[in-house]
C-alpha positions as CSV (number, residue, x, y, z in Angstrom):
1,M,-16.3,-11.1,0.4
2,A,-15.4,-12.5,3.7
3,N,-18.6,-11.4,5.1
4,E,-20.9,-12.4,2.4
5,T,-23.9,-14.1,3.7
6,L,-25.2,-17.4,2.0
7,S,-28.8,-17.7,0.9
8,Q,-31.2,-20.4,2.1
9,N,-30.9,-22.3,-1.2
10,E,-27.2,-22.4,-0.9
11,I,-27.2,-23.8,2.5
12,D,-29.6,-26.5,1.5
13,A,-27.3,-27.4,-1.4
14,L,-24.4,-27.7,0.9
15,L,-26.3,-29.7,3.4
16,G,-28.3,-32.0,1.0
17,G,-25.2,-33.1,-1.1
18,V,-24.4,-32.8,-4.7
19,R,-27.3,-31.9,-7.0
20,G,-27.2,-30.7,-10.5
21,G,-24.3,-28.2,-10.8
22,A,-23.0,-28.6,-7.2
23,S,-19.4,-28.6,-6.4
24,P,-17.5,-31.8,-7.3
25,A,-15.8,-31.8,-3.9
26,F,-19.1,-33.1,-2.6
27,A,-19.3,-35.9,-5.2
28,S,-15.9,-37.4,-4.1
29,H,-17.3,-38.5,-0.7
30,P,-19.6,-41.5,-1.2
31,S,-22.9,-41.7,0.6
32,P,-22.9,-43.7,3.8
33,R,-25.6,-45.9,2.3
34,D,-23.3,-46.6,-0.7
35,P,-23.6,-50.5,-1.3
36,A,-20.1,-50.5,-2.6
37,V,-18.7,-49.6,0.9
38,E,-21.2,-51.5,3.1
39,A,-19.5,-53.9,5.6
40,Q,-20.8,-56.7,7.5
41,N,-20.3,-56.9,11.1
42,Y,-18.5,-59.9,12.4
43,D,-19.8,-61.6,15.7
44,F,-16.7,-62.7,17.6
45,T,-19.0,-64.5,20.1
46,R,-20.4,-66.7,17.3
47,P,-17.6,-67.5,14.8
48,R,-19.0,-69.5,11.8
49,R,-17.4,-73.0,11.8
50,V,-19.1,-74.6,9.2
51,S,-17.0,-74.3,6.1
52,K,-18.4,-75.4,2.6
53,D,-16.0,-78.5,2.7
54,K,-17.2,-79.4,6.2
55,L,-21.0,-78.7,5.0
56,R,-20.5,-81.2,2.0
57,T,-19.2,-83.9,4.5
58,L,-22.2,-83.2,6.9
59,Q,-24.6,-83.4,4.2
60,A,-23.3,-86.8,3.0
61,T,-23.0,-88.0,6.8
62,Y,-26.7,-87.0,7.5
63,D,-27.9,-88.4,4.0
64,R,-26.6,-91.8,5.2
65,F,-28.1,-91.5,8.6
66,A,-31.6,-90.6,6.9
67,K,-31.6,-93.4,4.5
68,A,-30.8,-95.9,7.4
69,L,-33.7,-94.4,9.6
70,E,-35.9,-94.6,6.6
71,G,-35.3,-98.3,6.1
72,W,-35.8,-98.9,9.8
73,L,-39.0,-97.2,9.8
74,L,-40.4,-98.9,6.6
75,G,-40.6,-102.3,8.6
76,R,-42.5,-100.9,11.6
77,V,-45.1,-98.2,10.3
78,R,-46.4,-100.5,7.5
79,G,-46.3,-97.7,5.0
80,K,-43.8,-95.6,2.8
81,V,-41.8,-93.0,4.7
82,Q,-39.2,-90.7,3.1
83,L,-36.7,-88.7,4.9
84,T,-35.0,-85.9,3.3
85,V,-32.2,-83.7,4.8
86,Q,-33.3,-80.1,4.2
87,S,-30.5,-78.2,6.1
88,I,-27.6,-78.4,8.4
89,E,-27.0,-75.1,10.1
90,Q,-25.2,-73.5,13.2
91,F,-27.3,-71.9,15.9
92,S,-27.0,-70.9,19.5
93,F,-29.2,-73.3,21.6
94,N,-31.5,-70.3,22.5
95,E,-32.4,-69.8,18.7
96,F,-33.0,-73.5,18.6
97,T,-35.3,-73.6,21.4
98,L,-37.1,-70.4,20.2
99,A,-37.8,-72.3,16.7
100,L,-39.6,-75.3,18.5
101,P,-43.3,-75.3,18.6
102,T,-45.3,-75.6,21.9
103,P,-45.9,-78.2,22.9
104,C,-42.9,-80.0,21.3
105,A,-41.7,-83.6,21.6
106,S,-38.1,-83.5,22.6
107,F,-35.9,-86.4,23.8
108,I,-32.8,-85.4,25.7
109,A,-29.8,-87.6,25.4
110,D,-26.6,-87.6,27.5
111,V,-23.3,-87.7,25.3
112,E,-21.2,-90.1,27.3
113,E,-17.5,-89.2,28.2
114,S,-18.2,-85.4,27.0
115,G,-18.3,-83.7,30.4
116,G,-21.9,-83.4,30.7
117,Q,-22.8,-82.4,27.1
118,Q,-26.4,-83.2,26.0
119,A,-28.1,-83.8,22.5
120,V,-31.7,-83.1,21.7
121,I,-33.8,-85.1,19.2
122,D,-37.2,-83.2,18.5
123,F,-40.0,-85.0,16.7
124,G,-42.4,-82.7,14.9
125,G,-45.9,-83.0,16.4
126,D,-47.4,-84.6,13.2
127,F,-44.5,-87.1,13.0
128,A,-44.8,-88.1,16.7
129,F,-48.5,-88.8,16.5
130,Y,-48.0,-90.6,13.2
131,L,-45.6,-93.0,14.9
132,V,-47.9,-93.5,17.8
133,D,-50.9,-94.2,15.5
134,R,-48.9,-96.7,13.4
135,L,-47.1,-98.5,16.2
136,F,-50.4,-99.0,18.2
137,G,-51.9,-100.6,15.0
138,G,-53.6,-97.6,13.6
139,G,-55.0,-97.4,10.0
140,T,-54.0,-95.7,6.8
141,E,-54.9,-92.2,8.0
142,P,-53.1,-90.9,10.8
143,S,-54.7,-89.1,13.8
144,I,-53.0,-85.8,14.1
145,I,-53.6,-84.3,17.5
146,S,-52.5,-80.8,18.7
147,R,-51.4,-81.6,22.3
148,G,-48.4,-83.1,24.1
149,L,-47.6,-86.8,24.3
150,T,-49.0,-88.9,27.0
151,P,-46.6,-91.1,29.1
152,I,-47.7,-94.2,27.0
153,E,-47.3,-92.3,23.9
154,R,-43.9,-91.2,24.9
155,M,-42.7,-94.7,25.6
156,A,-43.8,-95.6,22.0
157,V,-41.9,-92.8,20.5
158,R,-39.0,-93.4,22.8
159,T,-38.2,-96.7,20.7
160,T,-37.7,-94.5,17.6
161,A,-35.8,-92.1,19.5
162,E,-33.3,-94.7,20.6
163,R,-33.0,-96.0,17.0
164,V,-32.3,-92.4,15.9
165,L,-29.5,-92.0,18.4
166,H,-28.0,-95.5,17.6
167,L,-28.0,-94.7,13.7
168,L,-26.7,-91.1,14.5
169,A,-23.6,-92.6,16.4
170,E,-23.1,-95.0,13.4
171,A,-23.1,-92.2,11.0
172,W,-20.5,-90.1,13.0
173,S,-18.4,-93.0,13.7
174,D,-16.0,-92.2,10.8
175,Y,-15.0,-88.8,12.4
176,V,-16.2,-88.7,16.0
177,E,-16.9,-91.5,18.4
178,L,-20.4,-90.6,20.1
179,K,-22.2,-92.6,22.7
180,F,-25.8,-91.6,23.6
181,A,-28.0,-92.3,26.5
182,L,-31.6,-91.1,26.7
183,N,-32.3,-89.5,30.0
184,G,-35.4,-87.3,29.6
185,F,-38.3,-85.9,27.7
186,E,-39.5,-82.2,27.4
187,S,-42.7,-80.9,25.8
188,I,-42.0,-77.3,26.7
189,P,-39.3,-75.6,24.8
190,E,-38.5,-72.8,27.4
191,I,-37.8,-75.6,30.0
192,L,-35.1,-77.4,27.8
193,R,-31.8,-77.2,29.6
194,A,-29.6,-79.3,27.4
195,A,-27.0,-76.4,27.0
196,N,-26.4,-72.8,28.0
197,P,-28.5,-70.4,25.8
198,E,-25.4,-68.9,24.1
199,D,-23.7,-72.3,23.3
200,Q,-23.3,-73.1,19.7
201,V,-25.2,-76.3,18.3
202,L,-25.4,-77.9,15.1
203,V,-28.9,-78.5,14.0
204,A,-29.9,-81.0,11.2
205,N,-33.3,-80.4,9.8
206,I,-34.8,-83.4,8.3
207,E,-38.1,-83.6,6.5
208,V,-40.4,-86.5,7.1
209,V,-42.9,-87.5,4.5
210,A,-45.5,-90.3,4.8
211,G,-48.6,-90.1,2.5
212,E,-50.2,-86.7,3.2
213,M,-48.3,-86.3,6.4
214,R,-45.4,-83.9,6.4
215,S,-43.4,-83.0,9.4
216,L,-39.8,-82.5,10.7
217,L,-37.1,-84.3,12.7
218,L,-34.6,-82.0,14.4
219,I,-31.2,-83.3,15.6
220,C,-29.2,-80.8,17.8
221,L,-25.8,-81.6,18.7
222,P,-23.4,-79.4,20.8
223,F,-20.3,-78.1,19.0
224,A,-18.2,-79.2,22.0
225,V,-18.6,-82.8,21.1
226,L,-17.8,-82.2,17.5
227,D,-14.5,-80.5,17.9
228,K,-12.5,-83.3,16.6
229,F,-14.4,-83.1,13.4
230,F,-14.3,-79.4,12.9
231,A,-10.5,-79.1,14.0
232,G,-9.2,-81.9,11.9
233,S,-9.2,-83.1,8.3
234,T,-12.5,-85.1,7.2
235,E,-10.3,-87.3,4.9
236,R,-9.1,-90.6,5.8
237,R,-6.4,-92.3,3.9
238,V,-5.3,-96.0,4.5
239,T,-2.0,-97.2,3.4
240,M,-0.7,-100.7,3.5
241,L,2.8,-101.2,4.1
242,G,5.1,-104.3,3.6
243,S,6.7,-106.5,1.1
244,T,4.9,-107.9,-1.9
245,S,4.5,-111.4,-0.4
246,E,3.1,-109.6,2.8
247,L,0.5,-107.5,0.9
248,K,-0.5,-110.6,-1.2
249,H,-1.1,-112.6,2.1
250,T,-3.0,-109.7,3.6
251,R,-5.1,-109.4,0.6
252,E,-5.9,-113.1,0.7
253,L,-7.0,-112.9,4.4
254,T,-9.1,-109.9,3.6
255,E,-10.8,-111.8,0.7
256,T,-11.5,-114.7,2.8
257,S,-13.0,-112.6,5.7
258,V,-15.2,-110.8,3.2
259,R,-16.4,-114.0,1.4
260,N,-17.2,-115.6,4.8
261,T,-19.1,-112.7,6.1
262,R,-22.9,-113.3,6.4
263,V,-24.9,-110.5,5.2
264,G,-28.6,-110.4,6.2
265,V,-31.2,-109.8,3.5
266,A,-34.7,-109.0,3.9
267,A,-37.4,-108.8,1.3
268,R,-40.6,-106.6,1.7
269,L,-43.3,-107.9,-0.5
270,P,-46.4,-105.5,-1.2
271,E,-49.5,-106.4,1.0
272,F,-52.1,-108.4,-0.6
273,R,-55.3,-110.5,0.5
274,L,-56.8,-113.7,-0.6
275,S,-60.3,-114.9,0.5
276,M,-61.0,-118.4,1.4
277,Q,-63.2,-118.6,-1.7
278,Q,-60.2,-117.6,-3.8
279,L,-58.1,-120.3,-2.2
280,L,-60.6,-123.0,-2.8
281,E,-60.8,-121.9,-6.4
282,L,-57.0,-122.6,-7.1
283,R,-56.1,-125.6,-9.4
284,R,-54.8,-127.4,-6.4
285,P,-56.8,-125.9,-3.4
286,P,-55.3,-126.5,0.3
287,T,-56.1,-129.7,2.1
288,A,-55.7,-128.1,5.6
289,V,-56.2,-124.7,7.1
290,V,-55.0,-123.3,10.3
291,A,-57.0,-120.1,11.2
292,A,-55.6,-117.4,13.6
293,S,-58.8,-117.2,15.4
294,F,-62.0,-119.0,16.5
295,A,-64.0,-116.5,14.4
296,S,-61.8,-117.1,11.2
297,A,-61.9,-120.9,11.6
298,V,-65.8,-120.6,11.6
299,G,-65.7,-118.5,8.4
300,V,-63.4,-121.2,6.8
301,M,-65.8,-123.9,7.5
302,S,-68.8,-121.9,6.0
303,A,-66.7,-121.1,2.8
304,V,-65.7,-124.8,2.5
305,T,-69.4,-125.9,2.9
306,T,-70.5,-123.3,0.5
307,S,-68.1,-124.6,-2.1
308,G,-69.5,-128.2,-1.9
309,L,-66.6,-129.6,-0.1
310,R,-66.7,-131.3,3.1
311,V,-64.8,-131.0,6.5
312,P,-62.8,-133.0,7.4
313,D,-63.0,-135.5,4.5
314,E,-61.5,-133.1,1.8
315,I,-60.3,-130.2,4.0
316,S,-59.1,-130.2,7.7
317,V,-59.7,-126.9,9.7
318,I,-58.3,-126.0,12.9
319,G,-58.5,-122.7,14.9
320,F,-57.0,-120.8,17.8
321,H,-58.6,-119.5,21.1
322,D,-61.2,-122.3,22.0
323,A,-64.6,-121.4,22.7
324,P,-67.4,-123.5,24.3
325,V,-69.6,-123.2,21.1
326,A,-66.7,-124.9,19.2
327,A,-68.0,-128.5,20.4
328,Y,-71.5,-127.8,18.8
329,L,-70.5,-126.8,15.5
330,N,-71.1,-129.3,12.6
331,P,-68.5,-130.9,12.6
332,P,-67.2,-130.0,16.0
333,L,-64.1,-127.6,15.6
334,S,-60.7,-128.5,16.7
335,T,-58.9,-125.7,18.5
336,V,-55.6,-124.7,20.2
337,R,-56.6,-123.5,23.8
338,M,-54.5,-120.6,24.8
339,P,-53.6,-119.5,28.4
340,L,-55.9,-116.3,27.8
341,A,-56.1,-115.4,31.7
342,E,-52.5,-115.4,31.9
343,M,-51.8,-113.5,28.7
344,A,-54.2,-110.9,29.9
345,A,-52.5,-110.6,33.2
346,A,-49.1,-110.1,31.5
347,A,-50.6,-107.5,29.3
348,V,-52.0,-105.5,32.3
349,E,-48.7,-105.7,34.0
350,T,-46.9,-104.4,31.0
351,L,-49.4,-101.5,30.6
352,V,-48.8,-100.5,34.3
353,R,-45.1,-100.5,33.9
354,L,-45.4,-98.2,30.8
355,I,-47.7,-95.9,32.7
356,D,-45.0,-95.8,35.5
357,G,-42.2,-95.1,33.0
358,K,-40.5,-98.2,33.7
359,E,-38.6,-100.5,31.3
360,V,-40.6,-103.2,29.7
361,E,-39.1,-106.7,28.9
362,D,-40.8,-109.3,26.6
363,I,-42.9,-111.8,28.6
364,V,-42.9,-115.4,27.7
365,I,-45.6,-117.4,29.2
366,R,-44.4,-120.9,29.7
367,S,-47.1,-122.4,31.9
368,P,-49.7,-123.3,31.4
369,T,-48.8,-124.3,27.8
370,P,-51.2,-124.1,24.7
371,V,-53.3,-127.4,24.5
372,L,-54.5,-128.9,21.3
373,I,-58.4,-129.8,21.5
374,E,-59.2,-132.4,18.9
375,R,-62.6,-132.6,17.6
376,G,-64.3,-133.6,14.3
377,S,-62.9,-131.0,12.0
378,I,-59.6,-132.6,11.3
379,G,-58.8,-136.0,9.5
380,P,-56.0,-137.8,7.8
381,A,-54.1,-136.1,5.0
382,T,-55.5,-136.6,1.6
383,A,-53.7,-137.1,-1.6
């Protein structure tokens, strides 16, 4: 009947969907939460620009960069350092700054000939203080401190930041010519103004491991300076044209150039120590010893005397940094007198320039020159 009233159960069945023997007409309409018809919103303000092919190229590029930086660090921190590329992702600059800790250790660099674009190199706190500890002659256990870098510590880490930018430019040179110039440092992420908050950036996340220390190195580049890479092909093909004789001549010139190229080779040997007593026990012990300091020279003379040998009859000894007491030893110790006052003045001047944030150059003291003070600890060479 047209005026028939529905019961409450019938109303609930209609509103609640199909249940049991409900009408199949309701079953033909999928639930709004059906995963089969779920759609993902596309953000037209943040188009994804890193395809799988580009990502493989980026991974290889940053892997080369990480290995090059790892090799450079090995010769300066006196210990094993391992760098691994964890991820390469696209973010907005605002998302990048929100992910930084407070305080941070972020160096800002201008990308030359890019219309004012800037890059950011962020050293994780543990990594930054590890570099400071090692570059200032620290021990095997780094001192990890939860605070911002002081001006002197920034100057120490700045050297590594400059090397990072140099190696980064080399890694990108096959695709985009990048020239960087460091121009600032920031320890508060909210104050970083290297780009607009909504600008898209490419962030490489590199893990740094040195002993028990684990930290991160973040490299943030604006997409604006990488347009050439993302817009064009990542492959390069080189084709040599010409006749057979021309190609042969070109090959000979290339081979000659390659064979005449000098390649620098550096060998790093494991650290080892030998006492003077061990040197004296060799089958052919040394006949002369030059010690790096006055105290070391005194120790050498003591070890020689304890071994039953005589100075200078069997072993000559000479030290550095002359001291008044050197003339009263038995025998009197020959030394090299260094210009200590001038060296101290130069060290203070360098420290003041570092505190003021100025550039520091190597200082060579040419006057007065070191003086050899000959006394009774050196004699004619023995057979």
